[in-house]
N, C-alpha and C positions, 0 to 999 in steps of 0.2 A: 239716553246714550247706550250704544251697544259696544261693549268692551270685549275684545278677544284676548284672553289671557295667555295664549300660547302661539306665538309666531317666531319663526327663525329666519335669519338672513341667508336664505338658501340661494339667493340670486346675486350675491356679491360680485363685483367685477373680477374678471379672471386674474387680475394682478395679485389678489389676495391668495389665491391658490398657487400661483407661481412662486410667491414668497415662501409658502409652506413647502413646496417641492424643493426649493433651494435650501431651506432649513434642514429638511430631512436628508438631502444629499450631503450636507456638511457634516452630519453625524457619522458618516462613513469615512471621513478624512481625518486621520489622527492629528494632522497639523492644523485643523480648522479651530479657530478660536470663536466660541459662541458670542454673538453680538446680536442685539435686537434688530438693527438695520432699519430701513425706512420703506414706506410704500408710496409709490407715485400714482395716486388715484385722485382724479378731479371730482369736484362737486357735481359736475355735469354727468360723469359716469355713474355716480351714486344715484342721481335723479333718474337716469335712464333705467337703472337696475330695479328700482321699485315702482316707477311710473307704469312700466309695462307688465308688472307682476302684482305685488302685494297691494299697491294703491289702486290699481285697476280692479282687482277683485273686491277690495273694500267697497268701492263705489257700486259695482255690479250687484254685490250681495247685501248691501245695506248695513254694513258695520261702520263704526266710527273710529275706534282707537284700537291699536294692537300693542300688547305688551311684548316687546321685541328683544330677541337675544341672538347670539351667534348660532350658526348651524350646529345642531346637536351632534350629529355623526362626525362632524369636522373637529370637535373638541379633541378626540383621540388622545386622551391623557396617557395612553400606554407608550406613546412615541417619545424617545429621548429621555432626558432627565428633568429635574425641577427647573433648571434654567431654560431649557427648550419650552416647557409648558408655560413658564412665566412670559417669555417674549411672545409666544403665539397668542396667549390669552390677552395680553396687552393690545396687540394689534387688532384682534377680533373685537374687543370691547371698544376700542377707539373708533372702529368702523360703525358700531352700533350708535355710539355717541354722535357721530357725524350725521347718520340718518335721522336721529331724533332731533338734532339741531336744525336740520333742513326742513323737517316736517313735524314740528312740535304738537300740532293738532291731531296727528295721525299715529305717532309712535312714541312710546315711552320705554326706556331701556331696562333690561335685566342682564346681569353679567355672567360670563363664563368664568369659572374659577380655575386657577393654575394648579390643578391637582396632578399628582404623580403617584403611581403605585409605591407603597412603602414609605412615602413621605407624609408626616403628620399633617392633617388638614389645617393646623394652625398656620402653616406656610401660606395659606390662601388669604389670610386676614388683610394683609397690606393691599392687595388688589381689590378686595371687597370694599374696603374703606375708600380707596381712590375712586371707585366707580360710583359709590353712593354719595360721597361728600363733594367730589369734584364734578362728576358728570350728571348727578341727579338721578341715578338709577334707583329703582324701587325694590329690587330683589336680586336673587341669584339662582343659577341652575346648579344643582348639587348632584354629582355623579356618585352613586353608592358603590360603584365598581370601576375604579380608574384603570384596571387591568384590561378591560374590554372583553369580559366573559369568563374570567377564571376566579374572581372573588377571593383574592388572598388577604385583603385587608380586613380589619375588624368591622362588625356590623355597625350600622348607623347609630345604634344605641350604646355603643361602647364609649367610655370616657375619652378615648383617642380623639373623638370628634368634638368634645365639649368646648375647647377654646374657640372654635369657629362658631358654635351655637351661642356662646356667651356674647360674642361680638354681634351676631345677627340680632339677638334680643336687644342689645344696647342700641343698635342702629334702627330697630323696629322694621326689619325686612324679613320676608318669608323666603323659603327656598322651594323651587320646583324640583322634585326628585327626578332626574333625567340621566340615564346612562348615555354612553356615546357609541361609537362604532364597535362592532363585535370582532374580535380576533379569533374567536373560537369557531371553527367550522361547523360545529353542531348547532349554532344559534344564528339564524338570519338576523341582521341588525334591527330592522324596523318592526318586523312581525313576530320575532321570538325574543331577542335580547331586550328590546324596549319593554315588552309586556311582562317578561320575566322580572325585570328590574322593578317595575311598578308593584307587582304582586309581592315580590320578596321584601321590598321596603315596608309595605303595609304590615306584613307578618312580623317583621323585626320590631316595629314600634308597638304592635299589639301585645307582644310578650315581654315588654320592658317597662321600666318606670321612668322613661325619658321625660314625659310631660309632667311628672311630679317634680322633676328637677328643673324643667323649663316650662312652666305653665303658660307662657305667652308665645312660645315657639310655634311657628306655623309651617306646615308642609303642604304643597299641592302635589298630588299624585296624578300624573297626566294620563292621557289615552283612556279616559273613563275609569281609571283605577286598575287597568289590566284585568285580571280574573276576579277582582274583589266583588263587584256587585253581583256577578253571576253566582258566586259561592258565598253570599252573605250569611246564609244559614250555617254553613260550615264554620265561618269565623265567629258567629254568635255562639255556636256550640262549643268551640274550643275555649272561648272565654269562660263559659260556664264550667267546663271540665277543669280548667285551671283555677277556678274560684276567683276570677277577675270580675271587676265591675262590668255592667252592661256597656256595649260598644259606644253608645251615645255619651256616656259619662267618661269612659276610658279614653276615647280617641277623637270624638267629633267636635270638640272645641279647638282642636289643633290640626286635624287632617281634612283636606278638601280634595275634590275630584274635578276634572274638567270634562268637557263634552266632545273630546276628539274620538268619537265613536262613529263609524262611517256607514251606519245603516239605521233605518227607522226603528226596527225592533230593539236594537241595542240602546238607543236613546230612550225609548219607552221604558225599558227595564231599568236603566240608570235612574230615571226620575221617579220610578215607583219604589225602588229599593233604598236609595240614598236620600236623606232629607234634602229638600230644596235649599236649605240654608248652607249646605256643604257642597254645592255644585256651582262651578264657574263656567260661563260660556267660553268655548275655545274652538278653533278649527285646525290649527297647525298648518295653515296654508302659507306658502306653497311648500309642501313638505313630503310626508311619507308616501302618500298616494296622490297621483296627479291625473288620473284617468277619469273618464265619465262612466258612471254606472249604466250599463246597457238596459237594466231593468227599469230605471227611472228617467234616463236621459239627462241627468244632472251629475255634476262632479261629486265624487264621494265626500270630499272635504268641505262641501257647502253645508256645514252643520246647522246653520241658522234655520234652514228649511225644515229640518227634523223637529226642532223645538217649536217652530211656528205651527207644525202639524199636530201638536198634542193638545186636544181640546180641553182636557181637564185642568190645564194650568190656569191659575187665576192671574189677573193683572199684577198682583203683588208678587206672585211666583215668578212671572216673567221679568219684573224689575230686578228681583234678587239675582236671577240667573244671568241677566244681561249686564247689570251694572252694580247693584247693591252689594253683592257678595265680593266682587273684585275690590270695591272700596274698603270693605271690612278686612279682607285678607292682606291687602297691600295698603297699609295706612299712609305711606308716602304718596300713593297715587291720589288719594283724596285731597291731600294738600296741594299737589300739582294741579289737579283739576280746578280746585277752588281758586288757586292763584291765577290760572288761565282765565277763568270766568271773570275775576275781578279786573284783569288786564284788559278784557274786551268790554 
């Protein structure tokens, strides 16, 4: 089985965005009373939205299952207040649940958290529990910077985040560390802010005792880890300078990376520098880059091709990359797959 650990619902029916625009417009009206409201989206609309996009690409590219979450840039936690974020997150997560219910063999859910700048992450626990216990989701996306590029909240390693981590550990779910849209004009959303977020999160946990406090907590750092693999020597060196344990002992039981790296040299570097046990296959289709690489004639986000082209990988390596590591990092995924296999 080939499991893609990083997929977003970027093709949701237009009614979801129309709801968001009404919600944002309501924030400007002092007489507006915040209410969750409803969405009028049919199952057929959902089918059309994925049959012509994610499902089509799964079939064409030879992948089997996508770990699926709401559109990352659409989370936009900087908009409105905690009530705004809660209602928006609930709708987005309910849409993911509907996709997964219609296509249980193709998608499994990961939730958006209702984060808000300045609001303690403990506020997200209720929605996390709902998505895991009621919808069968297997993880969450955690935004280290809900402000959208200004970073006013404490780092991921601060005790401010600990109540959420305690619940994640209790539920046995990991978090993909994923920022959302950038409000800061200095940082392009997908090609600066995303990669900044990945790199920053890694450095935060490197210089902390987070995993001593939460030895079973797991983070997936997407987009190949941002700058991390390319500068692995720098991170090893700073750990030595700070008299910290080697990175394998310090971080690699808890931190994992995906393969959303959109060229062959980048994937080659990732698999040479980062242990295979810490890499999960992912594509982020249909997402950040949608064009065809003129140098290869293939889509940039067709990442399975890059892995297939690495001759040094053993069959065991390929199993870990494509399936085994995802089962390890997402324990609830293994239970879902086992239950599905028994049902069939």
